[in-house]
C-alpha positions as CSV (number, residue, x, y, z in Angstrom):
1,X,-26.6,-12.9,12.4
2,X,-27.5,-10.1,14.7
3,X,-30.8,-11.8,15.6
4,X,-29.3,-14.5,17.9
5,X,-29.5,-12.6,21.1
6,X,-30.5,-14.7,24.0
7,X,-28.9,-12.7,26.8
8,X,-30.1,-9.5,28.5
9,X,-28.2,-6.3,27.8
10,X,-28.7,-5.0,31.3
11,X,-26.5,-6.2,34.0
12,X,-27.5,-8.6,36.7
13,X,-26.1,-7.9,40.1
14,X,-22.8,-6.0,39.9
15,X,-19.9,-8.4,40.1
16,X,-16.3,-8.1,41.2
17,X,-13.8,-7.7,38.4
18,X,-11.7,-10.7,37.5
19,X,-8.7,-9.3,39.4
20,X,-8.3,-7.0,42.3
21,X,-9.0,-3.5,41.4
22,X,-10.4,-0.6,43.4
23,X,-13.1,1.3,41.8
24,X,-12.8,4.3,44.0
25,X,-10.7,5.7,46.9
26,X,-10.9,4.0,50.2
27,X,-13.2,6.0,52.6
28,X,-10.6,5.7,55.4
29,X,-7.6,6.5,53.3
30,X,-6.5,10.2,53.3
31,X,-7.3,12.0,50.1
32,X,-4.2,12.3,47.8
33,X,-3.2,15.4,46.0
34,X,-4.6,15.9,42.6
35,X,-1.1,15.7,41.0
36,X,-0.6,12.2,42.5
37,X,-4.0,11.0,41.3
38,X,-3.2,12.2,37.8
39,X,0.5,11.2,37.8
40,X,0.3,8.8,34.9
41,X,-1.6,11.3,32.7
42,X,0.9,14.1,33.5
43,X,3.8,11.8,32.6
44,X,2.2,10.8,29.4
45,X,1.6,14.3,28.2
46,X,5.0,15.4,29.6
47,X,6.7,12.8,27.3
48,X,4.5,13.8,24.3
49,X,5.1,17.5,24.8
50,X,8.8,16.9,25.4
51,X,9.1,15.0,22.2
52,X,7.4,17.7,20.3
53,X,9.5,20.4,21.8
54,X,12.7,18.5,20.9
55,X,11.7,18.2,17.1
56,X,13.3,21.6,16.2
57,X,16.6,20.5,17.6
58,X,16.6,17.5,15.3
59,X,15.1,19.0,12.3
60,X,18.1,18.4,10.0
61,X,18.0,14.7,10.9
62,X,14.3,14.3,10.3
63,X,12.8,13.4,6.9
64,X,11.5,16.3,4.7
65,X,7.8,16.8,5.6
66,X,7.1,17.9,2.1
67,X,8.5,14.7,0.6
68,X,6.5,12.7,3.2
69,X,3.3,14.6,2.2
70,X,4.0,14.0,-1.5
71,X,4.5,10.3,-1.0
72,X,1.4,10.0,1.1
73,X,-0.7,12.1,-1.3
74,X,0.3,10.0,-4.4
75,X,-0.4,6.8,-2.5
76,X,-2.1,4.0,-4.5
77,X,-5.9,4.0,-3.6
78,X,-6.1,0.3,-4.1
79,X,-3.4,-0.4,-1.5
80,X,-4.9,2.2,0.8
81,X,-8.2,0.3,0.6
82,X,-6.3,-2.8,1.5
83,X,-4.9,-1.1,4.6
84,X,-8.5,-0.3,5.8
85,X,-9.8,-3.7,5.1
86,X,-6.8,-5.4,6.8
87,X,-7.2,-3.4,10.0
88,X,-10.9,-4.1,10.1
89,X,-10.2,-7.8,9.6
90,X,-7.6,-7.7,12.4
91,X,-10.1,-6.1,14.8
92,X,-12.9,-8.4,13.6
93,X,-10.8,-11.5,14.2
94,X,-10.3,-10.6,17.9
95,X,-13.9,-9.6,18.3
96,X,-15.0,-12.9,16.8
97,X,-12.5,-14.8,19.0
98,X,-14.0,-13.4,22.2
99,X,-17.5,-14.0,20.8
100,X,-16.6,-17.6,20.0
101,X,-15.2,-18.2,23.5
102,X,-18.5,-16.7,25.0
103,X,-20.5,-19.1,22.8
104,X,-18.4,-22.0,24.0
105,X,-19.3,-21.0,27.5
106,X,-23.0,-20.9,26.6
107,X,-23.6,-17.2,25.9
108,X,-24.7,-15.9,22.5
109,X,-23.6,-12.3,21.8
110,X,-24.6,-10.4,18.7
111,X,-21.7,-9.6,16.4
112,X,-22.3,-5.9,16.5
113,X,-22.0,-5.8,20.3
114,X,-18.9,-7.9,20.2
115,X,-17.3,-5.5,17.8
116,X,-18.4,-2.5,19.9
117,X,-16.8,-3.9,23.0
118,X,-13.6,-4.8,21.2
119,X,-13.2,-1.3,19.8
120,X,-14.1,0.4,23.0
121,X,-11.7,-1.7,25.0
122,X,-9.0,-1.0,22.5
123,X,-9.6,2.8,22.8
124,X,-9.4,2.6,26.6
125,X,-6.3,0.5,26.5
126,X,-4.3,2.8,24.1
127,X,-5.3,6.2,25.3
128,X,-5.8,6.1,29.1
129,X,-3.2,5.8,31.9
130,X,-3.0,2.2,33.1
131,X,-5.0,1.6,29.9
132,X,-4.7,-2.2,29.6
133,X,-5.9,-2.7,33.2
134,X,-8.9,-0.3,32.6
135,X,-9.6,-2.1,29.4
136,X,-9.7,-5.6,31.1
137,X,-12.1,-4.4,33.8
138,X,-14.3,-2.6,31.2
139,X,-14.4,-5.7,29.0
140,X,-15.3,-7.8,32.0
141,X,-18.2,-5.6,33.0
142,X,-19.5,-5.5,29.4
143,X,-19.5,-9.2,29.3
144,X,-21.4,-9.2,32.6
145,X,-23.9,-6.8,31.2
146,X,-24.4,-9.1,28.2
147,X,-25.4,-11.9,30.6
148,X,-22.1,-13.7,31.2
149,X,-21.4,-15.1,34.6
150,X,-18.4,-13.9,36.6
151,X,-16.5,-17.2,35.9
152,X,-17.3,-17.1,32.1
153,X,-16.3,-13.4,31.7
154,X,-13.0,-14.1,33.5
155,X,-12.4,-17.3,31.6
156,X,-13.0,-15.5,28.2
157,X,-10.5,-12.7,29.0
158,X,-7.9,-15.0,30.3
159,X,-8.3,-17.6,27.4
160,X,-8.3,-14.9,24.8
161,X,-5.2,-13.3,26.1
162,X,-3.3,-16.7,26.3
163,X,-4.5,-17.8,22.7
164,X,-3.6,-14.4,21.1
165,X,-0.2,-14.2,22.9
166,X,0.6,-17.8,21.8
167,X,-0.3,-17.0,18.2
168,X,1.8,-13.7,18.4
169,X,4.9,-15.7,19.6
170,X,4.4,-18.3,16.9
171,X,4.2,-15.8,14.1
172,X,7.2,-13.9,15.5
173,X,9.2,-17.1,15.7
174,X,8.3,-18.1,12.1
175,X,9.4,-14.6,10.9
176,X,12.8,-15.1,12.6
177,X,13.2,-18.5,11.1
178,X,12.5,-17.0,7.6
179,X,15.2,-14.5,8.1
180,X,18.7,-15.8,7.2
181,X,20.5,-13.6,9.8
182,X,18.2,-14.5,12.7
183,X,17.5,-18.2,11.8
184,X,20.3,-19.6,13.9
185,X,19.0,-17.9,17.1
186,X,15.4,-18.8,16.3
187,X,16.3,-22.5,15.6
188,X,18.2,-22.6,18.9
189,X,15.3,-21.1,20.7
190,X,13.1,-23.8,19.2
191,X,15.5,-26.7,19.8
192,X,15.7,-26.1,23.6
193,X,12.0,-26.6,24.4
194,X,11.7,-29.4,21.8
195,X,14.5,-31.3,23.5
196,X,13.0,-30.7,26.9
197,X,9.6,-31.9,25.6
198,X,11.1,-35.1,24.1
199,X,12.8,-35.9,27.3
200,X,10.1,-34.9,29.8
201,X,6.9,-36.2,28.1
202,X,7.9,-39.8,28.3
203,X,9.3,-39.3,31.8
204,X,6.2,-37.7,33.1
205,X,4.4,-41.0,32.4
206,X,6.3,-42.3,35.4
207,X,4.2,-41.3,38.4
208,X,6.9,-40.7,41.1
209,X,8.7,-38.3,38.7
210,X,5.5,-36.6,37.8
211,X,4.6,-36.2,41.4
212,X,8.1,-34.8,42.2
213,X,8.0,-32.2,39.4
214,X,4.4,-31.0,40.1
215,X,4.9,-30.8,44.0
216,X,6.0,-27.1,43.8
217,X,2.9,-26.2,41.8
218,X,0.7,-28.0,44.3
219,X,2.3,-26.3,47.3
220,X,1.9,-22.9,45.6
221,X,-1.8,-23.7,44.8
222,X,-2.4,-24.7,48.4
223,X,-0.7,-21.5,49.7
224,X,-2.8,-19.3,47.4
225,X,-6.0,-21.0,48.6
226,X,-5.0,-20.4,52.2
227,X,-4.2,-16.7,51.8
228,X,-7.1,-14.7,52.8
229,X,-6.6,-12.0,50.1
230,X,-5.6,-14.3,47.2
231,X,-7.9,-17.1,47.9
232,X,-11.1,-15.5,46.3
233,X,-9.2,-14.8,43.1
234,X,-7.5,-18.2,43.0
235,X,-10.9,-19.9,43.3
236,X,-12.2,-17.7,40.6
237,X,-9.3,-18.6,38.2
238,X,-9.8,-22.3,39.1
239,X,-13.5,-21.9,38.1
240,X,-12.6,-20.1,34.9
241,X,-10.4,-23.0,33.9
242,X,-13.3,-25.5,34.1
243,X,-16.0,-23.4,32.5
244,X,-14.7,-23.4,29.0
245,X,-14.6,-26.8,27.3
246,X,-13.8,-26.2,23.6
247,X,-14.3,-28.9,21.0
248,X,-11.7,-29.7,18.3
249,X,-13.7,-27.5,15.9
250,X,-13.7,-24.7,18.4
251,X,-10.0,-24.9,18.9
252,X,-9.4,-24.8,15.1
253,X,-11.5,-21.7,14.8
254,X,-9.9,-20.0,17.8
255,X,-6.5,-20.7,16.5
256,X,-7.4,-19.4,13.1
257,X,-8.8,-16.2,14.5
258,X,-5.9,-15.6,16.8
259,X,-3.5,-16.0,13.8
260,X,-5.6,-13.8,11.6
261,X,-5.7,-11.1,14.2
262,X,-1.9,-10.6,13.9
263,X,-1.5,-11.6,10.2
264,X,-4.1,-8.9,9.1
265,X,-2.3,-6.3,11.0
266,X,1.0,-7.2,9.4
267,X,-0.7,-7.1,6.0
268,X,-2.0,-3.7,6.8
269,X,1.6,-2.5,7.2
270,X,2.6,-4.3,4.1
271,X,-0.2,-2.6,2.1
272,X,0.8,0.8,3.4
273,X,4.4,0.2,2.3
274,X,3.3,-0.8,-1.2
275,X,0.9,2.1,-1.3
276,X,3.8,4.5,-1.4
277,X,6.0,2.4,-3.6
278,X,8.1,0.6,-1.1
279,X,9.0,-2.9,-2.3
280,X,9.7,-5.0,0.8
281,X,9.3,-8.7,1.5
282,X,6.6,-10.0,3.7
283,X,9.1,-11.4,6.1
284,X,10.8,-8.0,6.3
285,X,7.4,-6.3,7.1
286,X,6.7,-8.9,9.8
287,X,10.1,-8.3,11.5
288,X,9.5,-4.5,11.3
289,X,6.1,-5.0,12.9
290,X,7.4,-7.1,15.7
291,X,10.4,-4.7,16.4
292,X,7.8,-1.9,16.6
293,X,5.7,-3.8,19.1
294,X,8.7,-4.5,21.3
295,X,9.7,-0.8,21.1
296,X,6.2,0.2,22.2
297,X,6.1,-2.2,25.0
298,X,9.4,-0.8,26.4
299,X,7.8,2.6,26.8
300,X,4.4,1.7,28.4
301,X,3.7,5.3,29.6
302,X,3.4,6.5,26.0
303,X,-0.2,6.3,24.9
304,X,-0.5,3.6,22.2
305,X,3.3,3.6,21.9
306,X,3.2,6.9,20.1
307,X,6.6,7.9,18.8
308,X,8.3,4.7,19.8
309,X,6.4,2.6,17.3
310,X,6.5,5.1,14.5
311,X,10.3,5.6,14.9
312,X,11.0,1.9,15.1
313,X,8.9,1.1,12.1
314,X,10.5,3.8,10.0
315,X,14.0,2.8,11.0
316,X,13.3,-0.9,10.2
317,X,11.8,-0.1,6.8
318,X,14.9,2.0,6.0
319,X,17.1,-1.0,7.1
320,X,15.3,-3.2,4.6
321,X,16.0,-0.9,1.7
322,X,13.4,1.9,1.8
323,X,14.3,5.6,1.7
324,X,13.4,7.7,4.7
325,X,10.6,9.9,3.3
326,X,8.6,7.0,1.8
327,X,9.1,4.9,4.9
328,X,7.8,7.7,7.1
329,X,4.8,8.2,4.8
330,X,4.0,4.4,5.0
331,X,4.2,4.4,8.8
332,X,2.0,7.4,8.9
333,X,-0.6,6.0,6.7
334,X,-0.6,2.7,8.7
335,X,-0.8,4.4,12.0
336,X,-3.5,6.8,10.8
337,X,-5.7,3.8,10.1
338,X,-4.6,1.3,12.6
339,X,-4.3,3.7,15.6
340,X,-6.1,6.9,15.2
341,X,-9.1,5.7,13.2
342,X,-9.6,2.7,15.4
343,X,-9.4,4.9,18.5
344,X,-12.0,7.2,17.1
345,X,-14.3,4.4,16.3
346,X,-13.6,2.9,19.7
347,X,-14.7,6.1,21.7
348,X,-17.8,6.3,19.5
349,X,-18.5,2.7,20.5
350,X,-17.8,3.4,24.1
351,X,-20.3,6.3,24.1
352,X,-22.9,4.0,22.4
353,X,-22.4,1.3,25.1
354,X,-22.2,3.8,28.0
355,X,-25.3,3.8,30.2
356,X,-24.4,6.4,32.7
357,X,-26.0,9.9,33.1
358,X,-23.0,11.9,31.9
359,X,-23.9,11.4,28.2
360,X,-27.3,13.0,27.3
361,X,-29.8,10.5,25.8
362,X,-30.2,12.4,22.6
363,X,-26.4,12.6,22.0
364,X,-26.1,9.0,22.9
365,X,-28.8,7.9,20.6
366,X,-27.2,9.9,17.6
367,X,-23.7,8.5,18.4
368,X,-25.1,5.0,18.9
369,X,-26.7,5.3,15.4
370,X,-23.4,6.4,13.9
371,X,-21.6,3.7,15.7
372,X,-24.1,1.1,14.4
373,X,-23.4,2.2,10.8
374,X,-19.6,2.0,11.5
375,X,-19.9,-1.4,13.1
376,X,-22.1,-2.7,10.3
377,X,-19.4,-1.6,7.8
378,X,-16.6,-3.1,9.8
379,X,-18.6,-6.3,10.2
380,X,-19.1,-6.4,6.5
381,X,-15.4,-6.0,6.0
382,X,-14.7,-8.7,8.5
383,X,-17.0,-11.0,6.6
384,X,-14.5,-11.1,3.7
385,X,-12.2,-13.2,5.8
386,X,-12.1,-17.0,5.6
387,X,-13.2,-17.6,9.2
388,X,-16.6,-16.0,8.7
389,X,-18.3,-19.1,7.5
390,X,-17.1,-21.3,10.5
391,X,-20.1,-22.0,12.6
392,X,-19.8,-22.0,16.4
393,X,-21.1,-24.8,18.4
394,X,-22.5,-24.5,22.0
395,X,-22.0,-27.6,24.1
396,X,-25.3,-29.2,25.1
397,X,-24.4,-29.2,28.7
398,X,-23.2,-25.6,28.8
399,X,-25.1,-23.3,31.2
400,X,-27.7,-21.1,29.4
401,X,-28.0,-17.5,30.4
């Protein structure tokens, strides 16, 4: 599977990132003070240190650390193994999704390299200030180094984001529908777009009405193409739309991978809960997971949602019937694997992929060897999933690298 490399690993001419982003300070702009250049990092660490400093003030309201340690120390090894496998499956699903999109566009990437890019991008996204933006540009440049064109790299990043976000919304909606207390709101949220679709789809077959409804979009598109700063990126997005032409089989595989990306992560949390003896339904774990994701997104300055995600998960598990100490132990075990271990693997992958002079060749070679062993293990774990046997087809008319 690793022998299907047809693209060079060294970059062609350096390309612009998919979205406007300055790589360095403008030569004509005045140099900013160091504290302004590091403002995001300072705020992040200030929040983390502030939270740690406040812990003694709330020690009577916090769970007993001894009880948490005892619950974690007596966790079931079988369920802990399931946590590791589920996290590996989640990351593997996203890596395979991006790899599949690249193959749809005509570029074959080895699975090991796809895994390394996915883990490294995740580490950048969850540990650096403005991490998501840095991760997007990093992933784009890694795709370019693998031989992807600017349009293909942009299309894969955009399409991957849209597909995974849609799958996330679908699973969250299904979890709400399955909950008796939230079912009414979820069904109402489903009814409104369904009614609009039933009314609009037949009406859009009438050309005058279709022209009337799409007129604002056409005007916005023309305005974007006429704007001197937006036009290059609007053209790039238009090109990205046309470069990916998935078949029905591709769409089936992409949908399965996007769903498995989230399902495996939820199963990892469920396995962590069962490992410490918490009996909670799958639907309750899913709602716990999505509530924690929402809490983490409300505080984007916190690296990886630290504190917000753990607190939300523990509170939700308690609301579903768990006691506080086992709930905290379950969350700690889940985050130990899904965040800290994944970040550690990601930085090893980043060093292995890094081609700059800041990392000595001998150190990079040793870390790259370690990274290859880890990636081989993670790839093997990901092969246990049902999507591993789905072959990818490359369109005959796709551009070859």
